[in-house]
N, CA, C and O atoms as CSV, one atom per row, in Angstrom:
chain,resi,resn,atom,element,x,y,z
A,1,MET,N,N,114.567,80.942,106.301
A,1,MET,CA,C,115.771,81.689,106.622
A,1,MET,C,C,115.388,83.134,106.971
A,1,MET,O,O,114.631,83.775,106.241
A,2,VAL,N,N,115.910,83.632,108.075
A,2,VAL,CA,C,115.621,84.991,108.520
A,2,VAL,C,C,116.418,85.987,107.680
A,2,VAL,O,O,117.605,85.792,107.416
A,3,ALA,N,N,115.744,87.048,107.269
A,3,ALA,CA,C,116.393,88.101,106.483
A,3,ALA,C,C,117.273,88.948,107.397
A,3,ALA,O,O,116.879,89.274,108.516
A,4,SER,N,N,118.457,89.300,106.923
A,4,SER,CA,C,119.383,90.134,107.697
A,4,SER,C,C,118.856,91.562,107.805
A,4,SER,O,O,118.454,92.168,106.812
A,5,ASP,N,N,118.864,92.085,109.022
A,5,ASP,CA,C,118.445,93.468,109.224
A,5,ASP,C,C,119.558,94.409,108.749
A,5,ASP,O,O,120.710,94.003,108.596
A,6,PHE,N,N,119.197,95.642,108.525
A,6,PHE,CA,C,120.147,96.647,108.060
A,6,PHE,C,C,119.568,98.019,108.342
A,6,PHE,O,O,118.392,98.154,108.680
A,7,PHE,N,N,120.401,99.028,108.201
A,7,PHE,CA,C,119.878,100.382,108.105
A,7,PHE,C,C,120.663,101.116,107.032
A,7,PHE,O,O,121.892,101.082,106.978
A,8,LEU,N,N,119.895,101.778,106.184
A,8,LEU,CA,C,120.451,102.571,105.084
A,8,LEU,C,C,119.629,103.846,104.959
A,8,LEU,O,O,118.487,103.912,105.416
A,9,LEU,N,N,120.222,104.849,104.338
A,9,LEU,CA,C,119.497,106.099,104.081
A,9,LEU,C,C,118.752,106.002,102.761
A,9,LEU,O,O,119.244,105.427,101.791
A,10,ASP,N,N,117.542,106.583,102.745
A,10,ASP,CA,C,116.759,106.598,101.508
A,10,ASP,C,C,116.933,107.935,100.784
A,10,ASP,O,O,117.752,108.764,101.179
A,11,GLN,N,N,116.157,108.128,99.728
A,11,GLN,CA,C,116.287,109.321,98.889
A,11,GLN,C,C,115.958,110.615,99.635
A,11,GLN,O,O,116.312,111.699,99.171
A,12,ASP,N,N,115.285,110.514,100.786
A,12,ASP,CA,C,114.974,111.698,101.587
A,12,ASP,C,C,115.916,111.833,102.782
A,12,ASP,O,O,115.680,112.629,103.691
A,13,ASN,N,N,116.988,111.037,102.761
A,13,ASN,CA,C,117.983,111.034,103.839
A,13,ASN,C,C,117.388,110.520,105.149
A,13,ASN,O,O,117.844,110.881,106.234
A,14,THR,N,N,116.365,109.673,105.035
A,14,THR,CA,C,115.715,109.070,106.197
A,14,THR,C,C,116.277,107.674,106.399
A,14,THR,O,O,116.454,106.920,105.441
A,15,ARG,N,N,116.554,107.335,107.645
A,15,ARG,CA,C,117.089,106.017,107.969
A,15,ARG,C,C,115.979,104.979,107.832
A,15,ARG,O,O,114.908,105.115,108.422
A,16,GLN,N,N,116.249,103.954,107.053
A,16,GLN,CA,C,115.302,102.855,106.839
A,16,GLN,C,C,115.929,101.569,107.363
A,16,GLN,O,O,117.118,101.322,107.166
A,17,THR,N,N,115.115,100.752,108.034
A,17,THR,CA,C,115.579,99.455,108.498
A,17,THR,C,C,114.591,98.390,108.048
A,17,THR,O,O,113.415,98.672,107.820
A,18,LEU,N,N,115.076,97.181,107.925
A,18,LEU,CA,C,114.184,96.075,107.594
A,18,LEU,C,C,113.288,95.759,108.795
A,18,LEU,O,O,112.101,95.477,108.629
A,19,SER,N,N,113.854,95.807,110.000
A,19,SER,CA,C,113.084,95.473,111.194
A,19,SER,C,C,111.896,96.417,111.410
A,19,SER,O,O,110.921,96.041,112.060
A,20,HIS,N,N,111.971,97.622,110.877
A,20,HIS,CA,C,110.862,98.579,110.967
A,20,HIS,C,C,109.623,98.056,110.228
A,20,HIS,O,O,108.500,98.473,110.512
A,21,SER,N,N,109.840,97.146,109.285
A,21,SER,CA,C,108.735,96.624,108.469
A,21,SER,C,C,108.210,95.279,108.955
A,21,SER,O,O,107.383,94.666,108.281
A,22,LEU,N,N,108.675,94.805,110.118
A,22,LEU,CA,C,108.143,93.552,110.648
A,22,LEU,C,C,106.623,93.666,110.772
A,22,LEU,O,O,106.091,94.711,111.146
A,23,GLY,N,N,105.947,92.583,110.452
A,23,GLY,CA,C,104.484,92.599,110.464
A,23,GLY,C,C,103.901,92.857,109.087
A,23,GLY,O,O,102.690,92.748,108.891
A,24,LYS,N,N,104.756,93.198,108.132
A,24,LYS,CA,C,104.328,93.423,106.753
A,24,LYS,C,C,105.171,92.566,105.820
A,24,LYS,O,O,106.270,92.139,106.175
A,25,TRP,N,N,104.657,92.324,104.648
A,25,TRP,CA,C,105.459,91.709,103.594
A,25,TRP,C,C,106.425,92.775,103.077
A,25,TRP,O,O,106.084,93.956,103.028
A,26,VAL,N,N,107.612,92.359,102.699
A,26,VAL,CA,C,108.607,93.297,102.152
A,26,VAL,C,C,109.119,92.765,100.821
A,26,VAL,O,O,109.513,91.605,100.702
A,27,ILE,N,N,109.104,93.636,99.834
A,27,ILE,CA,C,109.784,93.381,98.567
A,27,ILE,C,C,111.093,94.153,98.660
A,27,ILE,O,O,111.110,95.381,98.568
A,28,LEU,N,N,112.181,93.427,98.844
A,28,LEU,CA,C,113.514,94.026,98.922
A,28,LEU,C,C,114.186,93.728,97.592
A,28,LEU,O,O,114.587,92.596,97.322
A,29,TYR,N,N,114.303,94.765,96.763
A,29,TYR,CA,C,114.872,94.507,95.437
A,29,TYR,C,C,116.164,95.286,95.232
A,29,TYR,O,O,116.282,96.458,95.591
A,30,PHE,N,N,117.120,94.591,94.646
A,30,PHE,CA,C,118.431,95.154,94.345
A,30,PHE,C,C,118.505,95.416,92.851
A,30,PHE,O,O,118.083,94.592,92.038
A,31,TYR,N,N,119.043,96.568,92.504
A,31,TYR,CA,C,119.125,96.938,91.089
A,31,TYR,C,C,120.443,97.665,90.822
A,31,TYR,O,O,121.009,98.291,91.718
A,32,PRO,N,N,120.927,97.574,89.575
A,32,PRO,CA,C,122.267,98.101,89.272
A,32,PRO,C,C,122.436,99.617,89.327
A,32,PRO,O,O,123.391,100.103,89.932
A,33,LYS,N,N,121.514,100.387,88.697
A,33,LYS,CA,C,121.806,101.821,88.581
A,33,LYS,C,C,120.543,102.628,88.329
A,33,LYS,O,O,119.693,102.247,87.523
A,34,ASP,N,N,120.435,103.749,89.032
A,34,ASP,CA,C,119.310,104.661,88.829
A,34,ASP,C,C,119.227,105.130,87.379
A,34,ASP,O,O,120.242,105.346,86.715
A,35,ASP,N,N,118.004,105.280,86.913
A,35,ASP,CA,C,117.692,105.923,85.631
A,35,ASP,C,C,118.354,105.251,84.423
A,35,ASP,O,O,118.720,105.920,83.456
A,36,THR,N,N,118.503,103.936,84.488
A,36,THR,CA,C,118.928,103.169,83.323
A,36,THR,C,C,117.703,102.406,82.825
A,36,THR,O,O,116.757,102.217,83.590
A,37,PRO,N,N,117.691,101.960,81.565
A,37,PRO,CA,C,116.454,101.401,81.001
A,37,PRO,C,C,115.812,100.273,81.811
A,37,PRO,O,O,114.626,100.353,82.129
A,38,GLY,N,N,116.567,99.227,82.151
A,38,GLY,CA,C,115.989,98.099,82.886
A,38,GLY,C,C,115.552,98.491,84.290
A,38,GLY,O,O,114.484,98.087,84.749
A,39,CYS,N,N,116.373,99.271,84.965
A,39,CYS,CA,C,116.061,99.679,86.335
A,39,CYS,C,C,114.841,100.602,86.372
A,39,CYS,O,O,114.047,100.554,87.312
A,40,THR,N,N,114.700,101.433,85.356
A,40,THR,CA,C,113.539,102.313,85.273
A,40,THR,C,C,112.274,101.495,85.028
A,40,THR,O,O,111.243,101.746,85.652
A,41,LYS,N,N,112.348,100.518,84.125
A,41,LYS,CA,C,111.173,99.666,83.863
A,41,LYS,C,C,110.750,98.916,85.129
A,41,LYS,O,O,109.563,98.835,85.446
A,42,GLU,N,N,111.722,98.377,85.839
A,42,GLU,CA,C,111.411,97.631,87.060
A,42,GLU,C,C,110.771,98.538,88.112
A,42,GLU,O,O,109.741,98.190,88.690
A,43,ALA,N,N,111.379,99.700,88.359
A,43,ALA,CA,C,110.863,100.632,89.365
A,43,ALA,C,C,109.473,101.142,88.987
A,43,ALA,O,O,108.597,101.252,89.845
A,44,CYS,N,N,109.271,101.453,87.711
A,44,CYS,CA,C,107.972,101.967,87.279
A,44,CYS,C,C,106.893,100.884,87.334
A,44,CYS,O,O,105.729,101.190,87.591
A,45,GLY,N,N,107.262,99.632,87.098
A,45,GLY,CA,C,106.314,98.531,87.246
A,45,GLY,C,C,105.852,98.412,88.692
A,45,GLY,O,O,104.666,98.213,88.955
A,46,LEU,N,N,106.781,98.533,89.622
A,46,LEU,CA,C,106.427,98.502,91.044
A,46,LEU,C,C,105.590,99.725,91.408
A,46,LEU,O,O,104.630,99.620,92.172
A,47,ARG,N,N,105.951,100.872,90.866
A,47,ARG,CA,C,105.168,102.093,91.102
A,47,ARG,C,C,103.733,101.914,90.605
A,47,ARG,O,O,102.777,102.276,91.291
A,48,ASP,N,N,103.597,101.350,89.399
A,48,ASP,CA,C,102.272,101.203,88.806
A,48,ASP,C,C,101.385,100.224,89.578
A,48,ASP,O,O,100.159,100.308,89.506
A,49,ASN,N,N,101.996,99.308,90.307
A,49,ASN,CA,C,101.241,98.347,91.123
A,49,ASN,C,C,101.303,98.670,92.618
A,49,ASN,O,O,100.924,97.850,93.454
A,50,TYR,N,N,101.776,99.852,92.937
A,50,TYR,CA,C,101.995,100.233,94.331
A,50,TYR,C,C,100.727,100.136,95.180
A,50,TYR,O,O,100.769,99.596,96.285
A,51,ARG,N,N,99.613,100.644,94.686
A,51,ARG,CA,C,98.363,100.605,95.461
A,51,ARG,C,C,97.920,99.170,95.729
A,51,ARG,O,O,97.506,98.834,96.839
A,52,LEU,N,N,98.012,98.327,94.702
A,52,LEU,CA,C,97.644,96.913,94.888
A,52,LEU,C,C,98.548,96.254,95.923
A,52,LEU,O,O,98.086,95.483,96.764
A,53,LEU,N,N,99.833,96.564,95.854
A,53,LEU,CA,C,100.780,95.987,96.809
A,53,LEU,C,C,100.509,96.505,98.225
A,53,LEU,O,O,100.596,95.742,99.186
A,54,GLN,N,N,100.187,97.770,98.359
A,54,GLN,CA,C,99.864,98.331,99.675
A,54,GLN,C,C,98.627,97.659,100.266
A,54,GLN,O,O,98.560,97.416,101.471
A,55,GLN,N,N,97.655,97.363,99.416
A,55,GLN,CA,C,96.437,96.686,99.878
A,55,GLN,C,C,96.761,95.293,100.423
A,55,GLN,O,O,96.013,94.754,101.238
A,56,LYS,N,N,97.867,94.718,99.976
A,56,LYS,CA,C,98.299,93.401,100.446
A,56,LYS,C,C,99.298,93.518,101.604
A,56,LYS,O,O,99.959,92.543,101.962
A,57,ASN,N,N,99.402,94.731,102.190
A,57,ASN,CA,C,100.277,94.971,103.340
A,57,ASN,C,C,101.752,94.762,102.989
A,57,ASN,O,O,102.499,94.128,103.734
A,58,VAL,N,N,102.158,95.316,101.824
A,58,VAL,CA,C,103.522,95.150,101.310
A,58,VAL,C,C,104.284,96.477,101.375
A,58,VAL,O,O,103.755,97.538,101.045
A,59,VAL,N,N,105.534,96.381,101.809
A,59,VAL,CA,C,106.474,97.501,101.777
A,59,VAL,C,C,107.477,97.198,100.670
A,59,VAL,O,O,107.941,96.065,100.548
A,60,ILE,N,N,107.811,98.197,99.869
A,60,ILE,CA,C,108.805,98.047,98.803
A,60,ILE,C,C,110.046,98.829,99.201
A,60,ILE,O,O,109.961,100.001,99.566
A,61,LEU,N,N,111.206,98.171,99.128
A,61,LEU,CA,C,112.490,98.825,99.381
A,61,LEU,C,C,113.428,98.487,98.229
A,61,LEU,O,O,113.755,97.321,98.011
A,62,GLY,N,N,113.857,99.504,97.495
A,62,GLY,CA,C,114.827,99.320,96.425
A,62,GLY,C,C,116.214,99.657,96.941
A,62,GLY,O,O,116.370,100.597,97.721
A,63,VAL,N,N,117.229,98.904,96.518
A,63,VAL,CA,C,118.603,99.134,96.987
A,63,VAL,C,C,119.560,99.138,95.805
A,63,VAL,O,O,119.533,98.238,94.965
A,64,SER,N,N,120.407,100.163,95.751
A,64,SER,CA,C,121.530,100.172,94.808
A,64,SER,C,C,122.684,100.911,95.478
A,64,SER,O,O,122.531,101.464,96.567
A,65,LYS,N,N,123.835,100.915,94.819
A,65,LYS,CA,C,124.996,101.606,95.386
A,65,LYS,C,C,124.998,103.096,95.043
A,65,LYS,O,O,125.910,103.823,95.436
A,66,ASP,N,N,123.980,103.548,94.313
A,66,ASP,CA,C,123.895,104.970,93.969
A,66,ASP,C,C,123.718,105.830,95.221
A,66,ASP,O,O,123.284,105.345,96.265
A,67,SER,N,N,124.054,107.090,95.101
A,67,SER,CA,C,123.999,108.029,96.223
A,67,SER,C,C,122.555,108.418,96.560
A,67,SER,O,O,121.630,108.203,95.776
A,68,VAL,N,N,122.399,108.993,97.743
A,68,VAL,CA,C,121.099,109.519,98.164
A,68,VAL,C,C,120.610,110.548,97.145
A,68,VAL,O,O,119.435,110.548,96.780
A,69,ALA,N,N,121.502,111.422,96.685
A,69,ALA,CA,C,121.126,112.462,95.717
A,69,ALA,C,C,120.668,111.845,94.393
A,69,ALA,O,O,119.692,112.308,93.803
A,70,SER,N,N,121.350,110.822,93.928
A,70,SER,CA,C,120.964,110.139,92.701
A,70,SER,C,C,119.582,109.504,92.863
A,70,SER,O,O,118.736,109.604,91.974
A,71,HIS,N,N,119.361,108.848,94.008
A,71,HIS,CA,C,118.054,108.242,94.285
A,71,HIS,C,C,116.957,109.293,94.301
A,71,HIS,O,O,115.857,109.054,93.803
A,72,LYS,N,N,117.249,110.449,94.869
A,72,LYS,CA,C,116.262,111.546,94.942
A,72,LYS,C,C,115.837,111.958,93.534
A,72,LYS,O,O,114.645,112.080,93.255
A,73,LYS,N,N,116.804,112.169,92.654
A,73,LYS,CA,C,116.496,112.560,91.270
A,73,LYS,C,C,115.683,111.483,90.560
A,73,LYS,O,O,114.711,111.789,89.871
A,74,PHE,N,N,116.078,110.224,90.728
A,74,PHE,CA,C,115.402,109.095,90.094
A,74,PHE,C,C,113.961,108.974,90.608
A,74,PHE,O,O,113.031,108.815,89.817
A,75,ALA,N,N,113.782,109.050,91.913
A,75,ALA,CA,C,112.447,108.929,92.513
A,75,ALA,C,C,111.541,110.074,92.082
A,75,ALA,O,O,110.360,109.864,91.804
A,76,GLU,N,N,112.087,111.277,92.027
A,76,GLU,CA,C,111.275,112.437,91.620
A,76,GLU,C,C,110.934,112.379,90.132
A,76,GLU,O,O,109.805,112.677,89.741
A,77,LYS,N,N,111.891,112.002,89.316
A,77,LYS,CA,C,111.670,111.950,87.869
A,77,LYS,C,C,110.541,110.989,87.501
A,77,LYS,O,O,109.764,111.262,86.586
A,78,TYR,N,N,110.449,109.866,88.213
A,78,TYR,CA,C,109.457,108.841,87.876
A,78,TYR,C,C,108.358,108.698,88.929
A,78,TYR,O,O,107.600,107.728,88.897
A,79,SER,N,N,108.261,109.649,89.858
A,79,SER,CA,C,107.225,109.639,90.904
A,79,SER,C,C,107.175,108.295,91.634
A,79,SER,O,O,106.111,107.695,91.784
A,80,LEU,N,N,108.325,107.843,92.078
A,80,LEU,CA,C,108.400,106.564,92.785
A,80,LEU,C,C,107.978,106.782,94.239
A,80,LEU,O,O,108.596,107.578,94.946
A,81,PRO,N,N,106.924,106.080,94.696
A,81,PRO,CA,C,106.367,106.336,96.028
A,81,PRO,C,C,106.970,105.494,97.148
A,81,PRO,O,O,106.428,105.463,98.253
A,82,PHE,N,N,108.072,104.817,96.882
A,82,PHE,CA,C,108.675,103.933,97.877
A,82,PHE,C,C,110.144,104.293,98.068
A,82,PHE,O,O,110.742,104.939,97.207
A,83,PRO,N,N,110.730,103.878,99.195
A,83,PRO,CA,C,112.117,104.225,99.484
A,83,PRO,C,C,113.116,103.534,98.550
A,83,PRO,O,O,112.995,102.350,98.234
A,84,LEU,N,N,114.095,104.315,98.127
A,84,LEU,CA,C,115.260,103.802,97.403
A,84,LEU,C,C,116.442,103.990,98.344
A,84,LEU,O,O,116.753,105.112,98.746
A,85,LEU,N,N,117.093,102.896,98.691
A,85,LEU,CA,C,118.136,102.923,99.712
A,85,LEU,C,C,119.523,102.960,99.093
A,85,LEU,O,O,119.828,102.235,98.146
A,86,SER,N,N,120.346,103.821,99.653
A,86,SER,CA,C,121.708,104.009,99.163
A,86,SER,C,C,122.677,103.129,99.948
A,86,SER,O,O,122.768,103.210,101.173
A,87,ASP,N,N,123.403,102.280,99.205
A,87,ASP,CA,C,124.373,101.360,99.816
A,87,ASP,C,C,125.732,101.497,99.119
A,87,ASP,O,O,126.201,100.553,98.484
A,88,PRO,N,N,126.366,102.676,99.238
A,88,PRO,CA,C,127.619,102.907,98.522
A,88,PRO,C,C,128.772,102.008,98.970
A,88,PRO,O,O,129.704,101.768,98.203
A,89,ASP,N,N,128.712,101.509,100.210
A,89,ASP,CA,C,129.761,100.627,100.726
A,89,ASP,C,C,129.481,99.158,100.428
A,89,ASP,O,O,130.284,98.292,100.773
A,90,LEU,N,N,128.346,98.873,99.790
A,90,LEU,CA,C,127.953,97.520,99.355
A,90,LEU,C,C,127.705,96.554,100.513
A,90,LEU,O,O,127.674,95.342,100.301
A,91,GLN,N,N,127.532,97.059,101.711
A,91,GLN,CA,C,127.363,96.158,102.859
A,91,GLN,C,C,126.098,95.309,102.741
A,91,GLN,O,O,126.148,94.095,102.938
A,92,VAL,N,N,124.970,95.935,102.424
A,92,VAL,CA,C,123.711,95.202,102.329
A,92,VAL,C,C,123.657,94.414,101.019
A,92,VAL,O,O,123.189,93.276,100.987
A,93,ILE,N,N,124.133,95.025,99.959
A,93,ILE,CA,C,124.159,94.336,98.655
A,93,ILE,C,C,124.936,93.030,98.773
A,93,ILE,O,O,124.481,91.990,98.296
A,94,LYS,N,N,126.093,93.078,99.398
A,94,LYS,CA,C,126.909,91.863,99.567
A,94,LYS,C,C,126.278,90.900,100.575
A,94,LYS,O,O,126.341,89.686,100.382
A,95,ALA,N,N,125.673,91.418,101.647
A,95,ALA,CA,C,125.048,90.557,102.656
A,95,ALA,C,C,123.918,89.719,102.041
A,95,ALA,O,O,123.632,88.614,102.503
A,96,TYR,N,N,123.290,90.253,101.008
A,96,TYR,CA,C,122.205,89.550,100.318
A,96,TYR,C,C,122.687,88.874,99.027
A,96,TYR,O,O,121.886,88.544,98.153
A,97,ASN,N,N,123.972,88.681,98.923
A,97,ASN,CA,C,124.569,88.009,97.751
A,97,ASN,C,C,124.076,88.596,96.429
A,97,ASN,O,O,123.775,87.873,95.479
A,98,SER,N,N,124.005,89.913,96.398
A,98,SER,CA,C,123.526,90.601,95.204
A,98,SER,C,C,124.645,91.384,94.513
A,98,SER,O,O,124.383,92.353,93.801
A,99,TRP,N,N,125.866,90.964,94.724
A,99,TRP,CA,C,127.048,91.558,94.092
A,99,TRP,C,C,127.793,90.419,93.427
A,99,TRP,O,O,128.119,89.425,94.076
A,100,GLY,N,N,128.063,90.554,92.149
A,100,GLY,CA,C,128.752,89.457,91.489
A,100,GLY,C,C,129.028,89.722,90.031
A,100,GLY,O,O,128.899,90.843,89.540
A,101,GLU,N,N,129.412,88.656,89.351
A,101,GLU,CA,C,129.800,88.741,87.946
A,101,GLU,C,C,128.567,88.902,87.062
A,101,GLU,O,O,127.557,88.217,87.228
A,102,LYS,N,N,128.687,89.830,86.121
A,102,LYS,CA,C,127.616,90.116,85.174
A,102,LYS,C,C,128.211,90.173,83.777
A,102,LYS,O,O,129.409,90.391,83.597
A,103,LYS,N,N,127.347,89.972,82.797
A,103,LYS,CA,C,127.770,90.108,81.401
A,103,LYS,C,C,126.844,91.091,80.705
A,103,LYS,O,O,125.624,91.047,80.864
A,104,PHE,N,N,127.454,91.978,79.931
A,104,PHE,CA,C,126.672,92.957,79.187
A,104,PHE,C,C,127.430,93.296,77.917
A,104,PHE,O,O,128.590,93.708,77.961
A,105,MET,N,N,126.768,93.120,76.798
A,105,MET,CA,C,127.347,93.423,75.486
A,105,MET,C,C,128.708,92.748,75.302
A,105,MET,O,O,129.655,93.369,74.819
A,106,GLY,N,N,128.795,91.477,75.690
A,106,GLY,CA,C,130.007,90.705,75.481
A,106,GLY,C,C,131.115,90.932,76.491
A,106,GLY,O,O,132.175,90.312,76.400
A,107,LYS,N,N,130.882,91.815,77.453
A,107,LYS,CA,C,131.906,92.086,78.462
A,107,LYS,C,C,131.466,91.525,79.812
A,107,LYS,O,O,130.281,91.531,80.144
A,108,THR,N,N,132.424,91.047,80.571
A,108,THR,CA,C,132.163,90.530,81.908
A,108,THR,C,C,132.714,91.531,82.921
A,108,THR,O,O,133.827,92.035,82.772
A,109,PHE,N,N,131.923,91.807,83.948
A,109,PHE,CA,C,132.350,92.738,84.988
A,109,PHE,C,C,131.639,92.389,86.291
A,109,PHE,O,O,130.742,91.546,86.314
A,110,ILE,N,N,132.045,93.039,87.362
A,110,ILE,CA,C,131.454,92.835,88.678
A,110,ILE,C,C,130.530,94.014,88.975
A,110,ILE,O,O,130.891,95.168,88.745
A,111,GLY,N,N,129.332,93.714,89.490
A,111,GLY,CA,C,128.395,94.779,89.810
A,111,GLY,C,C,127.202,94.249,90.589
A,111,GLY,O,O,127.161,93.086,90.991
A,112,THR,N,N,126.232,95.134,90.789
A,112,THR,CA,C,125.010,94.765,91.501
A,112,THR,C,C,124.143,93.903,90.607
A,112,THR,O,O,123.862,94.257,89.462
A,113,LEU,N,N,123.724,92.769,91.140
A,113,LEU,CA,C,122.852,91.855,90.413
A,113,LEU,C,C,121.402,92.276,90.617
A,113,LEU,O,O,121.023,92.722,91.699
A,114,ARG,N,N,120.609,92.132,89.587
A,114,ARG,CA,C,119.178,92.427,89.688
A,114,ARG,C,C,118.528,91.221,90.374
A,114,ARG,O,O,118.345,90.165,89.769
A,115,LYS,N,N,118.190,91.406,91.636
A,115,LYS,CA,C,117.729,90.297,92.461
A,115,LYS,C,C,116.685,90.823,93.447
A,115,LYS,O,O,116.786,91.957,93.916
A,116,THR,N,N,115.688,90.003,93.759
A,116,THR,CA,C,114.626,90.419,94.683
A,116,THR,C,C,114.409,89.357,95.749
A,116,THR,O,O,114.493,88.156,95.491
A,117,PHE,N,N,114.127,89.838,96.950
A,117,PHE,CA,C,113.794,88.971,98.076
A,117,PHE,C,C,112.390,89.331,98.535
A,117,PHE,O,O,112.097,90.494,98.813
A,118,LEU,N,N,111.531,88.335,98.614
A,118,LEU,CA,C,110.194,88.512,99.166
A,118,LEU,C,C,110.267,88.026,100.611
A,118,LEU,O,O,110.531,86.852,100.870
A,119,ILE,N,N,110.033,88.937,101.539
A,119,ILE,CA,C,110.208,88.667,102.965
A,119,ILE,C,C,108.845,88.700,103.648
A,119,ILE,O,O,108.085,89.653,103.480
A,120,ASN,N,N,108.542,87.671,104.410
A,120,ASN,CA,C,107.228,87.576,105.046
A,120,ASN,C,C,107.147,88.466,106.296
A,120,ASN,O,O,108.162,89.003,106.740
A,121,PRO,N,N,105.953,88.619,106.856
A,121,PRO,CA,C,105.789,89.504,108.017
A,121,PRO,C,C,106.595,89.115,109.254
A,121,PRO,O,O,106.778,89.940,110.149
A,122,LYS,N,N,107.079,87.875,109.321
A,122,LYS,CA,C,107.915,87.443,110.443
A,122,LYS,C,C,109.388,87.777,110.207
A,122,LYS,O,O,110.223,87.536,111.079
A,123,GLY,N,N,109.716,88.331,109.031
A,123,GLY,CA,C,111.103,88.666,108.711
A,123,GLY,C,C,111.871,87.522,108.087
A,123,GLY,O,O,113.102,87.539,108.066
A,124,GLU,N,N,111.156,86.519,107.575
A,124,GLU,CA,C,111.794,85.371,106.931
A,124,GLU,C,C,111.720,85.513,105.414
A,124,GLU,O,O,110.730,86.010,104.877
A,125,ILE,N,N,112.762,85.077,104.736
A,125,ILE,CA,C,112.771,85.118,103.281
A,125,ILE,C,C,111.843,84.028,102.760
A,125,ILE,O,O,112.087,82.838,102.958
A,126,ALA,N,N,110.777,84.453,102.091
A,126,ALA,CA,C,109.786,83.515,101.557
A,126,ALA,C,C,110.157,83.063,100.147
A,126,ALA,O,O,109.855,81.938,99.751
A,127,LYS,N,N,110.819,83.952,99.387
A,127,LYS,CA,C,111.201,83.603,98.012
A,127,LYS,C,C,112.331,84.529,97.565
A,127,LYS,O,O,112.375,85.707,97.919
A,128,ILE,N,N,113.243,83.958,96.775
A,128,ILE,CA,C,114.338,84.733,96.177
A,128,ILE,C,C,114.178,84.667,94.662
A,128,ILE,O,O,114.006,83.590,94.091
A,129,TYR,N,N,114.236,85.808,94.033
A,129,TYR,CA,C,114.156,85.900,92.574
A,129,TYR,C,C,115.560,86.197,92.061
A,129,TYR,O,O,116.052,87.318,92.188
A,130,GLU,N,N,116.196,85.190,91.484
A,130,GLU,CA,C,117.573,85.316,91.001
A,130,GLU,C,C,117.639,85.949,89.618
A,130,GLU,O,O,118.549,86.726,89.329
A,131,LYS,N,N,116.684,85.621,88.773
A,131,LYS,CA,C,116.662,86.130,87.391
A,131,LYS,C,C,115.409,86.984,87.240
A,131,LYS,O,O,114.312,86.459,87.046
A,132,VAL,N,N,115.572,88.278,87.327
A,132,VAL,CA,C,114.433,89.193,87.293
A,132,VAL,C,C,114.276,89.799,85.908
A,132,VAL,O,O,115.222,90.342,85.337
A,133,ASN,N,N,113.066,89.694,85.385
A,133,ASN,CA,C,112.717,90.399,84.151
A,133,ASN,C,C,112.095,91.728,84.588
A,133,ASN,O,O,111.009,91.728,85.168
A,134,PRO,N,N,112.754,92.860,84.325
A,134,PRO,CA,C,112.272,94.142,84.832
A,134,PRO,C,C,110.860,94.503,84.348
A,134,PRO,O,O,110.141,95.239,85.024
A,135,ILE,N,N,110.476,93.995,83.203
A,135,ILE,CA,C,109.175,94.358,82.633
A,135,ILE,C,C,108.031,93.604,83.315
A,135,ILE,O,O,106.963,94.176,83.534
A,136,THR,N,N,108.240,92.346,83.648
A,136,THR,CA,C,107.153,91.516,84.183
A,136,THR,C,C,107.257,91.257,85.691
A,136,THR,O,O,106.401,90.579,86.261
A,137,HIS,N,N,108.279,91.782,86.327
A,137,HIS,CA,C,108.553,91.422,87.719
A,137,HIS,C,C,107.443,91.814,88.690
A,137,HIS,O,O,107.090,91.019,89.562
A,138,SER,N,N,106.887,93.008,88.563
A,138,SER,CA,C,105.867,93.425,89.538
A,138,SER,C,C,104.628,92.536,89.446
A,138,SER,O,O,104.015,92.236,90.470
A,139,GLY,N,N,104.254,92.113,88.254
A,139,GLY,CA,C,103.123,91.198,88.095
A,139,GLY,C,C,103.422,89.840,88.707
A,139,GLY,O,O,102.558,89.224,89.332
A,140,GLN,N,N,104.653,89.380,88.521
A,140,GLN,CA,C,105.085,88.107,89.105
A,140,GLN,C,C,105.014,88.178,90.635
A,140,GLN,O,O,104.573,87.228,91.282
A,141,LEU,N,N,105.443,89.291,91.202
A,141,LEU,CA,C,105.391,89.470,92.652
A,141,LEU,C,C,103.946,89.458,93.153
A,141,LEU,O,O,103.647,88.831,94.169
A,142,LEU,N,N,103.061,90.142,92.450
A,142,LEU,CA,C,101.647,90.150,92.839
A,142,LEU,C,C,101.069,88.737,92.811
A,142,LEU,O,O,100.366,88.331,93.737
A,143,ASP,N,N,101.364,87.997,91.757
A,143,ASP,CA,C,100.878,86.617,91.640
A,143,ASP,C,C,101.414,85.755,92.783
A,143,ASP,O,O,100.669,85.004,93.413
A,144,ASP,N,N,102.712,85.875,93.037
A,144,ASP,CA,C,103.329,85.061,94.090
A,144,ASP,C,C,102.812,85.441,95.473
A,144,ASP,O,O,102.616,84.570,96.321
A,145,LEU,N,N,102.593,86.713,95.705
A,145,LEU,CA,C,102.055,87.147,97.002
A,145,LEU,C,C,100.670,86.548,97.231
A,145,LEU,O,O,100.345,86.136,98.345
A,146,ALA,N,N,99.860,86.501,96.188
A,146,ALA,CA,C,98.525,85.915,96.313
A,146,ALA,C,C,98.604,84.455,96.713
A,146,ALA,O,O,97.786,83.976,97.499
A,147,THR,N,N,99.585,83.746,96.175
A,147,THR,CA,C,99.747,82.331,96.475
A,147,THR,C,C,100.456,82.104,97.807
A,147,THR,O,O,99.967,81.352,98.651
A,148,ILE,N,N,101.594,82.744,97.995
A,148,ILE,CA,C,102.435,82.512,99.174
A,148,ILE,C,C,101.769,83.002,100.455
A,148,ILE,O,O,101.855,82.339,101.489
A,149,SER,N,N,101.107,84.152,100.397
A,149,SER,CA,C,100.525,84.702,101.625
A,149,SER,C,C,99.400,83.826,102.163
A,149,SER,O,O,99.091,83.884,103.353
A,150,LYS,N,N,98.786,83.021,101.313
A,150,LYS,CA,C,97.730,82.115,101.772
A,150,LYS,C,C,98.320,80.929,102.528
A,150,LYS,O,O,97.664,80.354,103.397
A,151,THR,N,N,99.555,80.565,102.198
A,151,THR,CA,C,100.175,79.390,102.826
A,151,THR,C,C,101.047,79.767,104.022
A,151,THR,O,O,101.473,78.892,104.775
A,152,SER,N,N,101.314,81.051,104.201
A,152,SER,CA,C,102.206,81.472,105.306
A,152,SER,C,C,101.450,81.683,106.595
A,152,SER,O,O,102.048,82.035,107.611
């Protein structure tokens, strides 16, 4: 399945598109909110493996409904070396079915789902991660890239 293209602004107010990354693997990850415990663990795990991922020709794009300014603070606070894309209108979040019902502390609400899409260099979705563990996710992505990229 071909991944839907988009354009969103990142933390530096730079326009980012998925099509700009054709020819590379893309980790497109959706997360609920900047600077919250799970989202920070997930982002920092990707940051800590950033060099290894770059060596595998991988681009990382994080997406949430937070503002460009919020993303800027979050990226600077944790030295995140990859774009965080602002989707306040939920267009991309919804296009990737990453908006839905969530449960937290016994309450049910609607929000951004923690979900990741691994997109191959041709722009096709190679794998969807529906249940992401923020602590182990970057290692899982590295393992899967080693396996999937050999078969693609």
